[in-house]
Each structure stands twice: as structure tokens, then as C-alpha cells.
PDB file of N, CA, C and O in Angstrom:
ATOM      1  N   MET A   1      36.032  -1.403 -11.333  1.00  0.00           N
ATOM      2  CA  MET A   1      35.788  -0.502 -10.062  1.00  0.00           C
ATOM      3  C   MET A   1      34.214  -0.399  -9.748  1.00  0.00           C
ATOM      4  O   MET A   1      33.327  -0.282 -10.593  1.00  0.00           O
ATOM      5  N   LYS A   2      34.045  -0.472  -8.258  1.00  0.00           N
ATOM      6  CA  LYS A   2      32.622  -0.329  -8.068  1.00  0.00           C
ATOM      7  C   LYS A   2      32.168   1.124  -7.543  1.00  0.00           C
ATOM      8  O   LYS A   2      32.883   1.879  -6.884  1.00  0.00           O
ATOM      9  N   SER A   3      31.126   1.322  -7.868  1.00  0.00           N
ATOM     10  CA  SER A   3      30.377   2.631  -7.405  1.00  0.00           C
ATOM     11  C   SER A   3      30.210   2.905  -6.256  1.00  0.00           C
ATOM     12  O   SER A   3      30.104   1.977  -5.455  1.00  0.00           O
ATOM     13  N   ALA A   4      30.139   4.174  -5.835  1.00  0.00           N
ATOM     14  CA  ALA A   4      29.911   4.501  -4.568  1.00  0.00           C
ATOM     15  C   ALA A   4      28.616   3.737  -3.655  1.00  0.00           C
ATOM     16  O   ALA A   4      28.633   3.430  -2.463  1.00  0.00           O
ATOM     17  N   TYR A   5      27.483   3.550  -4.682  1.00  0.00           N
ATOM     18  CA  TYR A   5      26.539   2.988  -4.226  1.00  0.00           C
ATOM     19  C   TYR A   5      26.732   1.456  -3.918  1.00  0.00           C
ATOM     20  O   TYR A   5      26.254   0.879  -2.941  1.00  0.00           O
ATOM     21  N   GLU A   6      27.442   0.935  -4.820  1.00  0.00           N
ATOM     22  CA  GLU A   6      27.590  -0.660  -4.705  1.00  0.00           C
ATOM     23  C   GLU A   6      28.575  -0.732  -3.216  1.00  0.00           C
ATOM     24  O   GLU A   6      28.351  -1.599  -2.371  1.00  0.00           O
ATOM     25  N   LEU A   7      29.335  -0.016  -3.101  1.00  0.00           N
ATOM     26  CA  LEU A   7      30.096  -0.156  -1.713  1.00  0.00           C
ATOM     27  C   LEU A   7      29.424   0.293  -0.635  1.00  0.00           C
ATOM     28  O   LEU A   7      29.737  -0.180   0.457  1.00  0.00           O
ATOM     29  N   ALA A   8      28.658   1.018  -0.693  1.00  0.00           N
ATOM     30  CA  ALA A   8      27.658   1.439   0.510  1.00  0.00           C
ATOM     31  C   ALA A   8      26.653   0.290   0.759  1.00  0.00           C
ATOM     32  O   ALA A   8      26.241   0.037   1.891  1.00  0.00           O
ATOM     33  N   MET A   9      26.285  -0.377  -0.317  1.00  0.00           N
ATOM     34  CA  MET A   9      25.469  -1.571  -0.217  1.00  0.00           C
ATOM     35  C   MET A   9      25.993  -2.576   0.427  1.00  0.00           C
ATOM     36  O   MET A   9      25.366  -3.241   1.251  1.00  0.00           O
ATOM     37  N   GLU A  10      27.280  -2.786   0.082  1.00  0.00           N
ATOM     38  CA  GLU A  10      28.267  -4.073   0.514  1.00  0.00           C
ATOM     39  C   GLU A  10      28.317  -3.735   2.212  1.00  0.00           C
ATOM     40  O   GLU A  10      28.164  -4.640   3.032  1.00  0.00           O
ATOM     41  N   ARG A  11      28.544  -2.353   2.600  1.00  0.00           N
ATOM     42  CA  ARG A  11      28.871  -2.171   4.076  1.00  0.00           C
ATOM     43  C   ARG A  11      27.329  -2.338   4.821  1.00  0.00           C
ATOM     44  O   ARG A  11      27.200  -2.730   5.981  1.00  0.00           O
ATOM     45  N   LEU A  12      26.364  -2.020   4.060  1.00  0.00           N
ATOM     46  CA  LEU A  12      25.009  -2.039   4.707  1.00  0.00           C
ATOM     47  C   LEU A  12      24.755  -3.531   4.774  1.00  0.00           C
ATOM     48  O   LEU A  12      24.234  -4.060   5.756  1.00  0.00           O
ATOM     49  N   GLU A  13      25.087  -4.097   3.843  1.00  0.00           N
ATOM     50  CA  GLU A  13      24.741  -5.658   4.018  1.00  0.00           C
ATOM     51  C   GLU A  13      25.652  -6.424   5.010  1.00  0.00           C
ATOM     52  O   GLU A  13      25.339  -7.522   5.469  1.00  0.00           O
ATOM     53  N   LYS A  14      26.654  -5.857   5.272  1.00  0.00           N
ATOM     54  CA  LYS A  14      27.646  -6.626   6.543  1.00  0.00           C
ATOM     55  C   LYS A  14      27.099  -5.922   7.609  1.00  0.00           C
ATOM     56  O   LYS A  14      26.893  -6.697   8.543  1.00  0.00           O
ATOM     57  N   LYS A  15      26.869  -5.098   7.792  1.00  0.00           N
ATOM     58  CA  LYS A  15      26.057  -4.363   9.328  1.00  0.00           C
ATOM     59  C   LYS A  15      24.622  -4.997   9.312  1.00  0.00           C
ATOM     60  O   LYS A  15      24.230  -5.555  10.337  1.00  0.00           O
ATOM     61  N   SER A  16      24.000  -4.954   8.451  1.00  0.00           N
ATOM     62  CA  SER A  16      22.514  -5.859   8.917  1.00  0.00           C
ATOM     63  C   SER A  16      22.049  -6.436   7.664  1.00  0.00           C
ATOM     64  O   SER A  16      21.506  -5.848   6.729  1.00  0.00           O
ATOM     65  N   PRO A  17      22.333  -7.656   7.775  1.00  0.00           N
ATOM     66  CA  PRO A  17      21.988  -8.455   6.374  1.00  0.00           C
ATOM     67  C   PRO A  17      20.567  -8.480   6.244  1.00  0.00           C
ATOM     68  O   PRO A  17      19.835  -8.444   7.233  1.00  0.00           O
ATOM     69  N   ALA A  18      20.056  -8.551   4.850  1.00  0.00           N
ATOM     70  CA  ALA A  18      18.797  -8.324   4.520  1.00  0.00           C
ATOM     71  C   ALA A  18      18.014  -9.748   5.073  1.00  0.00           C
ATOM     72  O   ALA A  18      18.660 -10.796   5.065  1.00  0.00           O
ATOM     73  N   PRO A  19      16.804  -9.741   5.481  1.00  0.00           N
ATOM     74  CA  PRO A  19      16.081 -10.882   5.931  1.00  0.00           C
ATOM     75  C   PRO A  19      15.725 -11.924   4.692  1.00  0.00           C
ATOM     76  O   PRO A  19      15.166 -11.634   3.634  1.00  0.00           O
ATOM     77  N   LYS A  20      16.113 -12.966   5.039  1.00  0.00           N
ATOM     78  CA  LYS A  20      15.664 -14.041   4.006  1.00  0.00           C
ATOM     79  C   LYS A  20      14.101 -14.361   4.045  1.00  0.00           C
ATOM     80  O   LYS A  20      13.531 -14.563   5.117  1.00  0.00           O
ATOM     81  N   ILE A  21      13.479 -14.394   2.889  1.00  0.00           N
ATOM     82  CA  ILE A  21      12.278 -14.739   2.655  1.00  0.00           C
ATOM     83  C   ILE A  21      11.936 -16.254   2.502  1.00  0.00           C
ATOM     84  O   ILE A  21      12.878 -16.944   2.111  1.00  0.00           O
ATOM     85  N   THR A  22      10.922 -16.804   2.707  1.00  0.00           N
ATOM     86  CA  THR A  22      10.749 -18.155   2.493  1.00  0.00           C
ATOM     87  C   THR A  22       9.622 -18.167   1.109  1.00  0.00           C
ATOM     88  O   THR A  22       9.128 -17.082   0.802  1.00  0.00           O
ATOM     89  N   GLU A  23       9.305 -19.207   0.434  1.00  0.00           N
ATOM     90  CA  GLU A  23       8.411 -19.306  -0.405  1.00  0.00           C
ATOM     91  C   GLU A  23       6.987 -18.977  -0.082  1.00  0.00           C
ATOM     92  O   GLU A  23       6.306 -18.273  -0.829  1.00  0.00           O
ATOM     93  N   SER A  24       6.510 -19.527   1.115  1.00  0.00           N
ATOM     94  CA  SER A  24       5.374 -19.345   1.417  1.00  0.00           C
ATOM     95  C   SER A  24       5.135 -17.980   1.982  1.00  0.00           C
ATOM     96  O   SER A  24       3.985 -17.541   1.941  1.00  0.00           O
ATOM     97  N   GLN A  25       6.103 -17.254   2.510  1.00  0.00           N
ATOM     98  CA  GLN A  25       5.966 -15.744   2.865  1.00  0.00           C
ATOM     99  C   GLN A  25       5.862 -14.943   1.456  1.00  0.00           C
ATOM    100  O   GLN A  25       5.220 -13.901   1.323  1.00  0.00           O
ATOM    101  N   ARG A  26       6.412 -15.432   0.680  1.00  0.00           N
ATOM    102  CA  ARG A  26       6.463 -14.688  -0.691  1.00  0.00           C
ATOM    103  C   ARG A  26       5.098 -14.953  -1.344  1.00  0.00           C
ATOM    104  O   ARG A  26       4.579 -14.026  -1.966  1.00  0.00           O
ATOM    105  N   GLU A  27       4.528 -16.030  -1.265  1.00  0.00           N
ATOM    106  CA  GLU A  27       3.462 -16.064  -1.654  1.00  0.00           C
ATOM    107  C   GLU A  27       2.121 -15.413  -0.926  1.00  0.00           C
ATOM    108  O   GLU A  27       1.164 -14.878  -1.485  1.00  0.00           O
ATOM    109  N   ALA A  28       2.308 -15.589   0.271  1.00  0.00           N
ATOM    110  CA  ALA A  28       1.399 -14.827   1.262  1.00  0.00           C
ATOM    111  C   ALA A  28       1.340 -13.422   0.952  1.00  0.00           C
ATOM    112  O   ALA A  28       0.242 -12.867   0.901  1.00  0.00           O
ATOM    113  N   LEU A  29       2.448 -12.766   0.731  1.00  0.00           N
ATOM    114  CA  LEU A  29       2.700 -11.274   0.516  1.00  0.00           C
ATOM    115  C   LEU A  29       2.091 -11.149  -0.943  1.00  0.00           C
ATOM    116  O   LEU A  29       1.329 -10.187  -1.042  1.00  0.00           O
ATOM    117  N   ALA A  30       2.227 -11.783  -1.920  1.00  0.00           N
ATOM    118  CA  ALA A  30       1.779 -11.594  -3.145  1.00  0.00           C
ATOM    119  C   ALA A  30       0.108 -11.728  -3.028  1.00  0.00           C
ATOM    120  O   ALA A  30      -0.535 -10.993  -3.777  1.00  0.00           O
ATOM    121  N   GLU A  31      -0.434 -12.386  -2.369  1.00  0.00           N
ATOM    122  CA  GLU A  31      -1.709 -12.809  -2.177  1.00  0.00           C
ATOM    123  C   GLU A  31      -2.285 -11.454  -1.502  1.00  0.00           C
ATOM    124  O   GLU A  31      -3.267 -10.856  -1.943  1.00  0.00           O
ATOM    125  N   LEU A  32      -1.617 -11.101  -0.494  1.00  0.00           N
ATOM    126  CA  LEU A  32      -1.826  -9.575   0.069  1.00  0.00           C
ATOM    127  C   LEU A  32      -2.046  -8.677  -0.477  1.00  0.00           C
ATOM    128  O   LEU A  32      -3.052  -7.994  -0.285  1.00  0.00           O
ATOM    129  N   SER A  33      -1.064  -8.413  -1.399  1.00  0.00           N
ATOM    130  CA  SER A  33      -0.976  -7.271  -2.183  1.00  0.00           C
ATOM    131  C   SER A  33      -2.010  -7.025  -3.252  1.00  0.00           C
ATOM    132  O   SER A  33      -2.501  -5.974  -3.663  1.00  0.00           O
ATOM    133  N   SER A  34      -2.270  -8.711  -3.703  1.00  0.00           N
ATOM    134  CA  SER A  34      -3.197  -8.639  -4.693  1.00  0.00           C
ATOM    135  C   SER A  34      -4.596  -8.222  -4.173  1.00  0.00           C
ATOM    136  O   SER A  34      -5.266  -7.438  -4.845  1.00  0.00           O
ATOM    137  N   VAL A  35      -5.079  -8.738  -2.952  1.00  0.00           N
ATOM    138  CA  VAL A  35      -6.360  -8.659  -2.232  1.00  0.00           C
ATOM    139  C   VAL A  35      -6.493  -6.838  -1.962  1.00  0.00           C
ATOM    140  O   VAL A  35      -7.450  -6.186  -2.379  1.00  0.00           O
ATOM    141  N   TYR A  36      -5.527  -6.347  -1.322  1.00  0.00           N
ATOM    142  CA  TYR A  36      -5.606  -5.059  -1.029  1.00  0.00           C
ATOM    143  C   TYR A  36      -5.513  -4.096  -2.060  1.00  0.00           C
ATOM    144  O   TYR A  36      -5.883  -2.940  -1.860  1.00  0.00           O
ATOM    145  N   GLU A  37      -4.950  -4.550  -3.389  1.00  0.00           N
ATOM    146  CA  GLU A  37      -4.692  -3.741  -4.533  1.00  0.00           C
ATOM    147  C   GLU A  37      -6.397  -3.621  -4.985  1.00  0.00           C
ATOM    148  O   GLU A  37      -6.942  -2.560  -5.290  1.00  0.00           O
ATOM    149  N   ALA A  38      -6.967  -4.765  -4.951  1.00  0.00           N
ATOM    150  CA  ALA A  38      -8.326  -4.781  -5.276  1.00  0.00           C
ATOM    151  C   ALA A  38      -9.554  -3.986  -4.350  1.00  0.00           C
ATOM    152  O   ALA A  38     -10.667  -3.617  -4.725  1.00  0.00           O
ATOM    153  N   LYS A  39      -8.931  -3.877  -3.046  1.00  0.00           N
ATOM    154  CA  LYS A  39      -9.975  -3.352  -2.189  1.00  0.00           C
ATOM    155  C   LYS A  39      -9.691  -1.828  -2.554  1.00  0.00           C
ATOM    156  O   LYS A  39     -10.683  -1.107  -2.665  1.00  0.00           O
ATOM    157  N   GLU A  40      -8.400  -1.254  -2.757  1.00  0.00           N
ATOM    158  CA  GLU A  40      -8.360   0.109  -3.103  1.00  0.00           C
ATOM    159  C   GLU A  40      -9.099   0.352  -4.244  1.00  0.00           C
ATOM    160  O   GLU A  40      -9.939   1.249  -4.181  1.00  0.00           O
ATOM    161  N   ALA A  41      -8.958  -0.276  -5.296  1.00  0.00           N
ATOM    162  CA  ALA A  41      -9.488   0.026  -6.692  1.00  0.00           C
ATOM    163  C   ALA A  41     -11.308  -0.059  -6.407  1.00  0.00           C
ATOM    164  O   ALA A  41     -12.159   0.649  -6.945  1.00  0.00           O
ATOM    165  N   GLU A  42     -11.486  -0.978  -5.563  1.00  0.00           N
ATOM    166  CA  GLU A  42     -12.982  -0.996  -5.258  1.00  0.00           C
ATOM    167  C   GLU A  42     -13.624   0.361  -4.567  1.00  0.00           C
ATOM    168  O   GLU A  42     -14.734   0.860  -4.751  1.00  0.00           O
ATOM    169  N   ARG A  43     -12.696   0.727  -3.828  1.00  0.00           N
ATOM    170  CA  ARG A  43     -13.113   2.004  -2.814  1.00  0.00           C
ATOM    171  C   ARG A  43     -12.981   3.431  -3.925  1.00  0.00           C
ATOM    172  O   ARG A  43     -13.780   4.361  -4.036  1.00  0.00           O
ATOM    173  N   VAL A  44     -11.833   3.231  -4.577  1.00  0.00           N
ATOM    174  CA  VAL A  44     -11.688   4.456  -5.465  1.00  0.00           C
ATOM    175  C   VAL A  44     -12.862   4.641  -6.547  1.00  0.00           C
ATOM    176  O   VAL A  44     -13.339   5.724  -6.885  1.00  0.00           O
ATOM    177  N   THR A  45     -13.194   3.511  -6.971  1.00  0.00           N
ATOM    178  CA  THR A  45     -14.140   3.555  -8.221  1.00  0.00           C
ATOM    179  C   THR A  45     -15.690   3.881  -7.311  1.00  0.00           C
ATOM    180  O   THR A  45     -16.574   4.601  -7.776  1.00  0.00           O
ATOM    181  N   PHE A  46     -15.757   3.379  -6.319  1.00  0.00           N
ATOM    182  CA  PHE A  46     -17.209   3.677  -5.720  1.00  0.00           C
ATOM    183  C   PHE A  46     -17.166   5.370  -5.532  1.00  0.00           C
ATOM    184  O   PHE A  46     -17.892   6.117  -6.190  1.00  0.00           O
ATOM    185  N   LEU A  47     -16.234   5.818  -4.565  1.00  0.00           N
ATOM    186  CA  LEU A  47     -16.322   7.070  -4.274  1.00  0.00           C
ATOM    187  C   LEU A  47     -15.938   8.377  -5.095  1.00  0.00           C
ATOM    188  O   LEU A  47     -15.983   9.581  -4.841  1.00  0.00           O
ATOM    189  N   GLN A  48     -15.533   7.602  -6.213  1.00  0.00           N
ATOM    190  CA  GLN A  48     -15.119   8.602  -7.503  1.00  0.00           C
ATOM    191  C   GLN A  48     -16.576   8.719  -8.328  1.00  0.00           C
ATOM    192  O   GLN A  48     -16.889   9.740  -8.940  1.00  0.00           O
ATOM    193  N   SER A  49     -17.316   7.668  -8.263  1.00  0.00           N
ATOM    194  CA  SER A  49     -18.747   7.882  -9.101  1.00  0.00           C
ATOM    195  C   SER A  49     -19.431   8.956  -8.079  1.00  0.00           C
ATOM    196  O   SER A  49     -20.003   9.920  -8.587  1.00  0.00           O
ATOM    197  N   LEU A  50     -19.396   8.831  -6.695  1.00  0.00           N
ATOM    198  CA  LEU A  50     -20.107   9.745  -6.041  1.00  0.00           C
ATOM    199  C   LEU A  50     -19.694  10.786  -6.068  1.00  0.00           C
ATOM    200  O   LEU A  50     -20.526  11.689  -5.976  1.00  0.00           O
ATOM    201  N   ILE A  51     -18.036  11.216  -6.223  1.00  0.00           N
ATOM    202  CA  ILE A  51     -17.695  12.695  -6.167  1.00  0.00           C
ATOM    203  C   ILE A  51     -18.206  12.943  -7.416  1.00  0.00           C
ATOM    204  O   ILE A  51     -18.954  13.917  -7.339  1.00  0.00           O
ATOM    205  N   THR A  52     -18.128  12.397  -8.812  1.00  0.00           N
ATOM    206  CA  THR A  52     -18.513  12.676 -10.180  1.00  0.00           C
ATOM    207  C   THR A  52     -20.112  13.195  -9.960  1.00  0.00           C
ATOM    208  O   THR A  52     -20.420  14.340 -10.291  1.00  0.00           O
ATOM    209  N   SER A  53     -20.922  12.436  -9.482  1.00  0.00           N
ATOM    210  CA  SER A  53     -22.375  12.545  -9.223  1.00  0.00           C
ATOM    211  C   SER A  53     -22.509  14.056  -8.325  1.00  0.00           C
ATOM    212  O   SER A  53     -23.313  14.881  -8.760  1.00  0.00           O
ATOM    213  N   ALA A  54     -21.936  14.294  -7.432  1.00  0.00           N
ATOM    214  CA  ALA A  54     -21.720  15.471  -6.469  1.00  0.00           C
ATOM    215  C   ALA A  54     -21.470  16.766  -7.451  1.00  0.00           C
ATOM    216  O   ALA A  54     -22.187  17.764  -7.509  1.00  0.00           O
ATOM    217  N   GLN A  55     -20.387  16.530  -8.138  1.00  0.00           N
ATOM    218  CA  GLN A  55     -20.033  17.636  -8.952  1.00  0.00           C
ATOM    219  C   GLN A  55     -21.046  17.904  -9.893  1.00  0.00           C
ATOM    220  O   GLN A  55     -21.410  19.057 -10.124  1.00  0.00           O
ATOM    221  N   ALA A  56     -21.560  16.848 -10.489  1.00  0.00           N
ATOM    222  CA  ALA A  56     -22.684  17.043 -11.530  1.00  0.00           C
ATOM    223  C   ALA A  56     -23.951  18.033 -11.157  1.00  0.00           C
ATOM    224  O   ALA A  56     -24.498  18.947 -11.772  1.00  0.00           O
ATOM    225  N   LYS A  57     -24.175  17.396  -9.794  1.00  0.00           N
ATOM    226  CA  LYS A  57     -25.109  18.399  -9.017  1.00  0.00           C
ATOM    227  C   LYS A  57     -24.778  19.840  -8.672  1.00  0.00           C
ATOM    228  O   LYS A  57     -25.602  20.681  -8.312  1.00  0.00           O
ATOM    229  N   GLY A  58     -23.670  19.996  -8.801  1.00  0.00           N
ATOM    230  CA  GLY A  58     -22.986  21.181  -8.260  1.00  0.00           C
ATOM    231  C   GLY A  58     -22.813  21.409  -6.775  1.00  0.00           C
ATOM    232  O   GLY A  58     -22.656  22.561  -6.369  1.00  0.00           O
ATOM    233  N   ASP A  59     -22.834  20.360  -5.920  1.00  0.00           N
ATOM    234  CA  ASP A  59     -22.621  20.311  -4.674  1.00  0.00           C
ATOM    235  C   ASP A  59     -21.029  20.010  -4.375  1.00  0.00           C
ATOM    236  O   ASP A  59     -20.629  18.890  -4.055  1.00  0.00           O
ATOM    237  N   LEU A  60     -20.159  21.180  -4.524  1.00  0.00           N
ATOM    238  CA  LEU A  60     -18.773  21.108  -4.405  1.00  0.00           C
ATOM    239  C   LEU A  60     -18.280  20.812  -2.668  1.00  0.00           C
ATOM    240  O   LEU A  60     -17.185  20.340  -2.365  1.00  0.00           O
ATOM    241  N   THR A  61     -19.260  21.174  -1.757  1.00  0.00           N
ATOM    242  CA  THR A  61     -18.906  20.649  -0.308  1.00  0.00           C
ATOM    243  C   THR A  61     -19.219  19.206  -0.374  1.00  0.00           C
ATOM    244  O   THR A  61     -18.339  18.516   0.141  1.00  0.00           O
ATOM    245  N   GLU A  62     -20.119  18.621  -0.811  1.00  0.00           N
ATOM    246  CA  GLU A  62     -20.288  17.028  -0.885  1.00  0.00           C
ATOM    247  C   GLU A  62     -19.060  16.609  -1.612  1.00  0.00           C
ATOM    248  O   GLU A  62     -18.351  15.836  -0.968  1.00  0.00           O
ATOM    249  N   ALA A  63     -18.688  16.894  -2.657  1.00  0.00           N
ATOM    250  CA  ALA A  63     -17.622  16.269  -3.280  1.00  0.00           C
ATOM    251  C   ALA A  63     -16.209  16.329  -2.615  1.00  0.00           C
ATOM    252  O   ALA A  63     -15.330  15.472  -2.703  1.00  0.00           O
ATOM    253  N   ASP A  64     -16.165  17.503  -1.936  1.00  0.00           N
ATOM    254  CA  ASP A  64     -14.710  17.646  -1.082  1.00  0.00           C
ATOM    255  C   ASP A  64     -14.957  16.794   0.064  1.00  0.00           C
ATOM    256  O   ASP A  64     -13.985  16.130   0.426  1.00  0.00           O
ATOM    257  N   ASP A  65     -16.061  16.656   0.737  1.00  0.00           N
ATOM    258  CA  ASP A  65     -16.031  15.804   1.609  1.00  0.00           C
ATOM    259  C   ASP A  65     -15.732  14.421   1.252  1.00  0.00           C
ATOM    260  O   ASP A  65     -14.967  13.771   1.966  1.00  0.00           O
ATOM    261  N   LEU A  66     -16.283  13.896   0.179  1.00  0.00           N
ATOM    262  CA  LEU A  66     -15.965  12.691  -0.430  1.00  0.00           C
ATOM    263  C   LEU A  66     -14.483  12.230  -0.852  1.00  0.00           C
ATOM    264  O   LEU A  66     -14.031  11.088  -0.778  1.00  0.00           O
ATOM    265  N   ARG A  67     -13.890  13.292  -1.273  1.00  0.00           N
ATOM    266  CA  ARG A  67     -12.403  13.103  -1.583  1.00  0.00           C
ATOM    267  C   ARG A  67     -11.881  13.255  -0.438  1.00  0.00           C
ATOM    268  O   ARG A  67     -10.716  12.870  -0.540  1.00  0.00           O
ATOM    269  N   GLN A  68     -12.116  13.647   0.739  1.00  0.00           N
ATOM    270  CA  GLN A  68     -11.186  13.709   2.051  1.00  0.00           C
ATOM    271  C   GLN A  68     -11.621  12.121   2.467  1.00  0.00           C
ATOM    272  O   GLN A  68     -10.722  11.372   2.848  1.00  0.00           O
ATOM    273  N   GLN A  69     -12.907  11.660   2.394  1.00  0.00           N
ATOM    274  CA  GLN A  69     -13.236  10.410   2.877  1.00  0.00           C
ATOM    275  C   GLN A  69     -12.467   9.361   1.893  1.00  0.00           C
ATOM    276  O   GLN A  69     -12.169   8.323   2.484  1.00  0.00           O
ATOM    277  N   LEU A  70     -12.098   9.402   0.585  1.00  0.00           N
ATOM    278  CA  LEU A  70     -11.447   8.558   0.085  1.00  0.00           C
ATOM    279  C   LEU A  70     -10.063   8.702   0.598  1.00  0.00           C
ATOM    280  O   LEU A  70      -9.464   7.675   0.918  1.00  0.00           O
ATOM    281  N   GLY A  71      -9.518   9.789   0.708  1.00  0.00           N
ATOM    282  CA  GLY A  71      -8.089   9.544   1.456  1.00  0.00           C
ATOM    283  C   GLY A  71      -8.030   9.030   2.648  1.00  0.00           C
ATOM    284  O   GLY A  71      -7.056   8.358   2.987  1.00  0.00           O
ATOM    285  N   ARG A  72      -8.901   9.229   3.335  1.00  0.00           N
ATOM    286  CA  ARG A  72      -9.064   8.368   4.613  1.00  0.00           C
ATOM    287  C   ARG A  72      -9.117   6.984   4.431  1.00  0.00           C
ATOM    288  O   ARG A  72      -8.361   6.300   5.120  1.00  0.00           O
ATOM    289  N   ASP A  73      -9.833   6.465   3.670  1.00  0.00           N
ATOM    290  CA  ASP A  73     -10.236   5.220   3.500  1.00  0.00           C
ATOM    291  C   ASP A  73      -9.063   4.563   2.899  1.00  0.00           C
ATOM    292  O   ASP A  73      -8.628   3.491   3.319  1.00  0.00           O
ATOM    293  N   LEU A  74      -8.525   5.259   1.851  1.00  0.00           N
ATOM    294  CA  LEU A  74      -7.165   4.671   1.413  1.00  0.00           C
ATOM    295  C   LEU A  74      -6.018   4.491   2.489  1.00  0.00           C
ATOM    296  O   LEU A  74      -5.243   3.542   2.613  1.00  0.00           O
ATOM    297  N   GLN A  75      -6.099   5.476   3.122  1.00  0.00           N
ATOM    298  CA  GLN A  75      -4.942   5.305   4.250  1.00  0.00           C
ATOM    299  C   GLN A  75      -4.998   4.227   5.300  1.00  0.00           C
ATOM    300  O   GLN A  75      -4.055   3.706   5.897  1.00  0.00           O
ATOM    301  N   THR A  76      -6.511   3.955   5.426  1.00  0.00           N
ATOM    302  CA  THR A  76      -6.826   2.951   6.448  1.00  0.00           C
ATOM    303  C   THR A  76      -6.475   1.710   5.687  1.00  0.00           C
ATOM    304  O   THR A  76      -5.784   0.923   6.334  1.00  0.00           O
ATOM    305  N   ILE A  77      -6.759   1.373   4.566  1.00  0.00           N
ATOM    306  CA  ILE A  77      -6.511   0.111   3.780  1.00  0.00           C
ATOM    307  C   ILE A  77      -5.052   0.048   3.761  1.00  0.00           C
ATOM    308  O   ILE A  77      -4.483  -0.952   4.201  1.00  0.00           O
ATOM    309  N   ARG A  78      -4.476   0.929   3.339  1.00  0.00           N
ATOM    310  CA  ARG A  78      -2.661   0.794   3.377  1.00  0.00           C
ATOM    311  C   ARG A  78      -2.258   0.408   4.737  1.00  0.00           C
ATOM    312  O   ARG A  78      -1.617  -0.632   4.895  1.00  0.00           O
ATOM    313  N   GLU A  79      -2.576   1.151   5.729  1.00  0.00           N
ATOM    314  CA  GLU A  79      -2.281   0.852   7.000  1.00  0.00           C
ATOM    315  C   GLU A  79      -2.560  -0.678   7.550  1.00  0.00           C
ATOM    316  O   GLU A  79      -1.862  -1.199   8.419  1.00  0.00           O
ATOM    317  N   GLU A  80      -3.501  -1.216   7.020  1.00  0.00           N
ATOM    318  CA  GLU A  80      -4.105  -2.595   7.257  1.00  0.00           C
ATOM    319  C   GLU A  80      -3.227  -3.510   6.564  1.00  0.00           C
ATOM    320  O   GLU A  80      -2.859  -4.546   7.118  1.00  0.00           O
ATOM    321  N   LEU A  81      -2.805  -3.154   5.200  1.00  0.00           N
ATOM    322  CA  LEU A  81      -1.876  -4.048   4.497  1.00  0.00           C
ATOM    323  C   LEU A  81      -0.574  -4.059   5.306  1.00  0.00           C
ATOM    324  O   LEU A  81      -0.105  -5.109   5.744  1.00  0.00           O
ATOM    325  N   GLU A  82      -0.014  -2.879   5.490  1.00  0.00           N
ATOM    326  CA  GLU A  82       1.303  -2.987   6.120  1.00  0.00           C
ATOM    327  C   GLU A  82       1.376  -3.825   7.703  1.00  0.00           C
ATOM    328  O   GLU A  82       2.377  -4.408   8.120  1.00  0.00           O
ATOM    329  N   THR A  83       0.287  -3.729   8.301  1.00  0.00           N
ATOM    330  CA  THR A  83       0.205  -4.345   9.514  1.00  0.00           C
ATOM    331  C   THR A  83       0.034  -5.828   9.096  1.00  0.00           C
ATOM    332  O   THR A  83       0.740  -6.567   9.783  1.00  0.00           O
ATOM    333  N   LYS A  84      -0.646  -6.415   8.238  1.00  0.00           N
ATOM    334  CA  LYS A  84      -0.544  -7.779   7.618  1.00  0.00           C
ATOM    335  C   LYS A  84       0.782  -8.308   7.172  1.00  0.00           C
ATOM    336  O   LYS A  84       1.252  -9.403   7.482  1.00  0.00           O
ATOM    337  N   LYS A  85       1.345  -7.374   6.383  1.00  0.00           N
ATOM    338  CA  LYS A  85       2.733  -7.544   5.858  1.00  0.00           C
ATOM    339  C   LYS A  85       3.692  -7.842   6.827  1.00  0.00           C
ATOM    340  O   LYS A  85       4.333  -8.881   6.676  1.00  0.00           O
ATOM    341  N   ASN A  86       3.910  -7.143   7.777  1.00  0.00           N
ATOM    342  CA  ASN A  86       4.709  -7.240   8.954  1.00  0.00           C
ATOM    343  C   ASN A  86       4.374  -8.404   9.817  1.00  0.00           C
ATOM    344  O   ASN A  86       5.353  -8.935  10.340  1.00  0.00           O
ATOM    345  N   LYS A  87       3.172  -8.937  10.092  1.00  0.00           N
ATOM    346  CA  LYS A  87       2.929 -10.124  10.642  1.00  0.00           C
ATOM    347  C   LYS A  87       3.530 -11.235   9.858  1.00  0.00           C
ATOM    348  O   LYS A  87       4.077 -12.158  10.461  1.00  0.00           O
ATOM    349  N   ILE A  88       3.467 -11.215   8.504  1.00  0.00           N
ATOM    350  CA  ILE A  88       4.106 -12.308   7.604  1.00  0.00           C
ATOM    351  C   ILE A  88       5.487 -12.169   7.807  1.00  0.00           C
ATOM    352  O   ILE A  88       6.125 -13.146   8.198  1.00  0.00           O
ATOM    353  N   TRP A  89       5.997 -11.179   7.614  1.00  0.00           N
ATOM    354  CA  TRP A  89       7.775 -11.078   7.709  1.00  0.00           C
ATOM    355  C   TRP A  89       8.033 -11.551   9.057  1.00  0.00           C
ATOM    356  O   TRP A  89       9.035 -12.251   9.206  1.00  0.00           O
ATOM    357  N   ASP A  90       7.228 -11.265  10.175  1.00  0.00           N
ATOM    358  CA  ASP A  90       7.726 -11.731  11.510  1.00  0.00           C
ATOM    359  C   ASP A  90       7.535 -13.202  11.601  1.00  0.00           C
ATOM    360  O   ASP A  90       7.987 -13.715  12.625  1.00  0.00           O
ATOM    361  N   GLN A  91       6.898 -14.067  10.653  1.00  0.00           N
ATOM    362  CA  GLN A  91       7.032 -15.560  10.765  1.00  0.00           C
ATOM    363  C   GLN A  91       8.094 -15.964  10.208  1.00  0.00           C
ATOM    364  O   GLN A  91       8.672 -15.353   9.310  1.00  0.00           O
ATOM    365  N   GLU A  92       8.436 -16.999  10.678  1.00  0.00           N
ATOM    366  CA  GLU A  92       9.761 -17.766  10.581  1.00  0.00           C
ATOM    367  C   GLU A  92       9.538 -18.988   9.733  1.00  0.00           C
ATOM    368  O   GLU A  92      10.467 -19.765   9.512  1.00  0.00           O
TER     369      GLU A  92
END
């Protein structure tokens, strides 16, 4: 007997089948993920060191500004990644 989840997934697959991905798309997506994961890590490391330095100096306003900048930078990087992933998905 199938679970409700399995039945729902079967109905969904019939209505809109999952797109097939080619090996080249899979490789391109993996490369993109790797590159952008490194970009995020680099940005976090850099800004976290500045945040720590600002906190050590007692400048909480600067530390807060840097935290906000980190959030904006990470959001920008993730949006850029999604845009590039969508371009790969759109290729046939």
C-alpha cells in the first residue's frame, strides 16, 4: 500500500513531469555550486574578521553595519547563483 506522499508525488509527476537534466548540465550546476560556495565562504571569513575586530575595539555600531553588509552580500551572491543556475536549466 502506498503512502499519501507517494500517491501525491505520482499525481504531480503526471501533471507536470520533472525536467530531465543532461550530464553537461549536471556538471555545470556542480561547478557553479562549488564556485559560489567558495565565494560565500570567502566573504563570510573576510567580514567576520572585520566584525570581530570592531567588537574588540568596542565599536558595536560598526560591527552591526558589517553584519548587515554580510547579509546583503550573501543575498547578492545567492541571487547571482540562482540566476546562473536558471540559465543552465533553460539550456537544452
